[in-house]
C-alpha positions as CSV (number, residue, x, y, z in Angstrom):
1,M,87.5,98.9,117.9
2,D,91.7,98.7,118.0
3,A,92.5,102.8,118.6
4,V,95.4,102.4,116.0
5,G,98.2,104.8,116.3
6,V,100.5,105.6,113.2
7,V,105.3,106.8,113.4
8,T,106.8,107.8,110.2
9,G,110.1,108.2,110.1
10,A,110.2,106.0,113.3
11,G,113.1,103.6,112.4
12,R,115.3,106.1,114.3
13,G,116.1,109.4,116.0
14,M,112.6,111.4,117.2
15,G,110.4,109.4,115.2
16,L,111.7,106.4,117.0
17,E,110.9,108.2,120.8
18,C,107.6,109.1,119.0
19,A,106.5,105.4,118.9
20,R,108.3,104.5,122.2
21,R,106.0,107.1,123.8
22,L,103.0,105.7,121.9
23,T,103.8,102.2,122.7
24,G,101.1,102.7,126.1
25,T,98.8,104.6,124.1
26,V,96.8,102.6,121.7
27,D,96.1,99.2,120.6
28,R,98.3,98.9,117.7
29,L,100.9,100.7,115.9
30,V,102.6,100.9,113.3
31,L,105.8,102.0,112.0
32,V,107.0,103.6,108.9
33,D,110.0,104.4,107.2
34,R,111.2,103.8,103.9
35,D,114.4,101.8,105.7
36,G,112.2,98.9,106.2
37,A,114.8,97.4,108.4
38,S,115.1,100.2,110.4
39,A,111.2,99.8,110.6
40,T,111.9,96.2,111.6
41,A,114.0,97.4,114.4
42,A,112.1,99.6,115.9
43,A,109.4,97.1,116.3
44,R,111.7,94.4,117.7
45,E,112.3,96.8,119.8
46,L,109.4,98.4,121.1
47,S,106.7,95.2,120.7
48,G,105.8,93.7,124.4
49,R,105.5,97.4,125.6
50,G,101.6,97.8,125.4
51,A,100.8,97.7,121.8
52,V,100.7,95.4,119.3
53,V,104.0,96.9,117.0
54,E,104.5,96.1,113.1
55,P,106.9,97.9,110.8
56,F,105.7,99.1,107.0
57,E,108.3,100.1,104.6
58,L,107.1,103.1,102.6
59,D,108.3,106.6,101.0
60,I,106.3,109.6,102.3
61,S,106.3,110.8,98.7
62,D,104.7,108.0,97.4
63,A,101.0,108.3,96.9
64,E,100.2,104.9,95.5
65,G,102.1,103.5,98.7
66,L,100.3,105.5,101.2
67,T,97.3,104.2,99.8
68,G,98.2,100.8,100.6
69,L,99.2,101.9,103.9
70,A,95.6,103.8,104.5
71,R,93.8,100.4,103.7
72,H,95.9,98.9,105.9
73,I,94.8,101.1,108.7
74,S,91.7,100.5,108.4
75,G,91.8,96.9,108.6
76,L,93.6,97.2,111.9
77,G,91.4,99.5,113.7
78,T,90.3,103.2,114.6
79,L,92.4,105.7,114.1
80,R,93.9,107.5,116.9
81,A,97.0,109.3,116.6
82,V,100.0,110.1,113.9
83,A,103.2,111.6,114.7
84,H,104.2,112.1,111.1
85,A,108.3,112.6,112.2
86,A,109.2,111.4,108.0
87,G,111.3,113.9,106.4
88,I,114.8,114.8,104.9
89,S,117.0,118.2,105.6
90,P,119.5,119.9,103.2
91,T,122.7,117.1,103.0
92,M,120.4,114.6,102.1
93,G,118.9,116.1,99.0
94,D,118.6,118.5,96.7
95,W,115.8,121.4,96.5
96,R,113.2,119.3,94.9
97,R,113.4,115.9,96.8
98,I,113.2,118.6,99.8
99,L,110.3,120.0,98.9
100,T,108.4,116.3,97.7
101,V,109.3,114.6,100.9
102,D,109.3,117.5,103.3
103,L,105.9,119.5,102.0
104,V,104.6,117.3,99.5
105,G,105.0,114.1,101.7
106,T,103.1,115.5,104.8
107,A,100.4,116.4,102.2
108,L,99.9,113.3,100.4
109,L,99.9,111.6,104.0
110,A,97.1,113.8,105.9
111,E,95.2,113.5,102.5
112,T,95.1,110.1,102.3
113,L,94.5,109.9,106.0
114,R,91.7,112.3,106.0
115,P,89.0,109.4,105.2
116,L,89.9,107.5,109.0
117,V,89.3,111.0,110.6
118,T,86.8,110.4,113.5
119,R,86.0,112.2,117.1
120,G,89.5,111.6,118.7
121,T,91.9,111.3,116.1
122,A,95.0,113.4,116.1
123,M,97.9,114.3,114.1
124,V,101.1,116.0,114.7
125,C,103.5,117.0,111.5
126,F,106.8,117.5,112.0
127,A,108.1,121.7,111.0
128,S,111.4,123.0,112.1
129,M,112.9,125.9,113.9
130,S,114.3,126.7,110.3
131,A,110.9,128.0,109.9
132,D,111.5,131.3,111.5
133,F,114.7,132.1,109.3
134,A,112.1,132.1,106.4
135,P,112.2,136.3,105.5
136,A,110.2,138.0,107.7
137,E,108.3,140.3,104.7
138,P,105.4,138.2,103.4
139,N,106.2,136.6,99.7
140,P,102.4,136.1,98.6
141,P,104.1,133.9,95.1
142,V,106.0,131.9,97.3
143,E,103.3,131.6,99.7
144,E,100.7,130.8,97.2
145,A,102.6,128.1,96.0
146,L,103.6,126.0,99.2
147,D,100.2,126.8,99.9
148,D,99.3,124.0,96.8
149,P,101.7,121.9,97.7
150,L,99.7,118.9,95.8
151,D,100.1,120.9,92.2
152,A,101.9,119.2,89.5
153,R,103.0,122.9,89.1
154,L,104.8,123.4,92.1
155,F,108.6,123.8,91.8
156,D,107.5,125.5,88.7
157,R,105.8,128.2,90.9
158,F,108.3,128.0,93.9
159,R,111.6,128.6,91.6
160,A,109.9,131.4,89.5
161,A,108.8,132.9,92.9
162,L,112.3,132.9,94.4
163,G,114.3,132.5,91.6
164,P,118.2,130.8,92.2
165,S,118.1,130.4,95.6
166,A,115.1,128.3,95.3
167,E,117.6,125.6,93.7
168,D,119.8,126.0,97.3
169,P,118.4,123.2,99.6
170,G,118.8,125.3,102.9
171,P,116.5,127.8,102.2
172,A,114.3,125.3,100.5
173,Y,114.2,123.6,103.4
174,S,113.0,126.6,105.5
175,W,110.7,126.8,103.1
176,A,109.4,123.7,102.6
177,K,108.8,123.5,106.6
178,H,107.2,127.0,106.6
179,G,104.6,125.2,104.6
180,V,104.9,122.5,106.5
181,R,103.2,125.1,109.6
182,R,100.8,126.9,106.9
183,F,99.2,123.6,105.8
184,V,98.6,122.5,109.4
185,R,96.6,125.4,110.0
186,R,94.2,124.4,106.9
187,E,94.3,121.4,107.8
188,A,92.9,121.6,111.0
189,V,90.0,123.5,109.7
190,R,89.2,120.5,107.4
191,V,89.3,118.1,110.0
192,G,87.8,119.6,112.7
193,P,84.1,118.9,111.4
194,L,85.2,115.1,111.6
195,G,86.5,115.4,115.6
196,G,90.4,115.5,114.8
197,R,92.6,117.6,115.3
198,V,96.5,118.6,113.3
199,C,99.3,120.5,115.0
200,S,103.1,120.7,114.3
201,V,106.5,120.8,116.6
202,S,109.3,122.5,115.3
203,P,112.2,120.8,117.0
204,G,115.7,123.2,117.4
205,I,119.0,121.8,117.2
206,V,117.8,118.0,118.3
207,G,121.3,115.4,118.5
208,T,119.5,112.5,115.9
209,P,122.1,111.0,113.8
210,Q,120.5,113.7,111.1
211,G,121.2,116.6,113.1
212,R,124.8,115.6,113.5
213,Q,125.3,114.9,110.5
214,E,123.8,118.3,109.1
215,A,126.2,119.6,112.0
216,E,129.1,118.5,110.4
217,H,128.5,119.9,106.9
218,H,127.0,123.2,108.5
219,P,129.1,124.6,111.5
220,S,126.8,127.6,111.9
221,M,124.8,124.8,114.2
222,K,127.5,124.8,116.8
223,A,126.5,128.5,117.3
224,L,122.8,128.2,117.2
225,V,123.5,126.0,120.0
226,E,125.9,128.3,122.2
227,R,123.4,131.1,121.6
228,T,120.5,128.7,122.8
229,P,119.6,130.2,126.4
230,L,119.4,126.5,127.8
231,G,123.1,125.8,126.9
232,R,122.8,122.9,124.6
233,E,120.8,120.7,121.9
234,G,117.9,119.1,122.4
235,R,117.0,115.6,123.3
236,P,114.8,113.3,120.9
237,E,112.9,112.1,124.4
238,E,112.0,115.8,124.6
239,I,110.7,116.2,121.0
240,A,108.8,113.3,121.6
241,A,107.4,114.3,124.7
242,V,105.5,117.3,123.2
243,V,104.3,115.2,120.7
244,A,102.8,112.6,123.0
245,F,100.9,116.1,125.0
246,L,99.5,117.0,121.7
247,L,98.0,113.8,120.7
248,S,96.8,113.2,124.2
249,D,93.4,113.9,125.4
250,E,95.0,116.4,127.5
251,A,95.0,118.8,124.7
252,S,91.6,118.1,123.4
253,F,91.4,121.9,122.2
254,L,94.6,122.3,121.1
255,T,94.7,122.4,116.9
256,G,95.5,124.3,113.9
257,V,98.8,126.0,116.0
258,D,102.8,125.4,115.4
259,I,105.1,124.4,118.7
260,L,108.3,125.7,118.7
261,V,110.6,123.2,121.3
262,D,114.1,125.0,120.8
263,G,115.3,125.2,124.7
264,G,115.0,129.5,123.7
265,V,117.1,129.8,120.6
266,I,114.8,131.6,118.5
267,A,113.7,133.9,121.1
268,A,117.4,135.1,121.6
269,L,118.3,135.6,117.7
270,G,115.2,137.7,117.9
271,A,116.2,139.7,121.4
272,G,119.5,140.0,120.0
273,V,121.3,138.2,123.4
274,G,123.4,135.2,124.0
275,P,126.8,134.7,123.1
């Protein structure tokens, strides 16, 4: 059967670059994006590079739509690779929407695709270096809420655990991405016996349209770039290269872990060095 790859958030930025890398590793590639026009344009751009590429318009937090996606994939062949890059950042929604897309959407996607997992299936979920900005001290009530992302009471539990600060999109984003990292560890245990793997990748500041939008609203991001040991922001293709490795057979013993791809800024902040 044909090997099938799926990329979410594939219309632009890091998702598009992940899709570009996967065209040579699978037979059929499904480009998922909430913006159908962007997905269609990306499919047109990537066609002829190896895989048969097709767009699929979908909001990743739409459970019914995800069921349709899984049905479509199963009709194409065997699920081989999933790069889940879809997500929103603090300027793109309120705290509820951020949790819904970034954390709940990740859990919904994994749950829906889990029946398609077989030996050799690999998934990479996008977290963020911002997860390292969450308080170092454990917060059991918050983590218990994040560890049950499909609970209908998620928002209430999260708000009760953090208080008013829960409604700040910045911290909500950091906590959501922290939740993604924790989810990946648990999902690795679930799919391992099926022969599947799942990891997360945490990009630092990357030169994408979404990243530039955040930088316009948060001048502090410039200071983080200045403290990055490599002295620059990342490029989308650099993140995609790491994702491609994690999805490849060369990473066949790697699962349940997060890979921080940030140019060393978290290391610099932790060591108290830099400009």
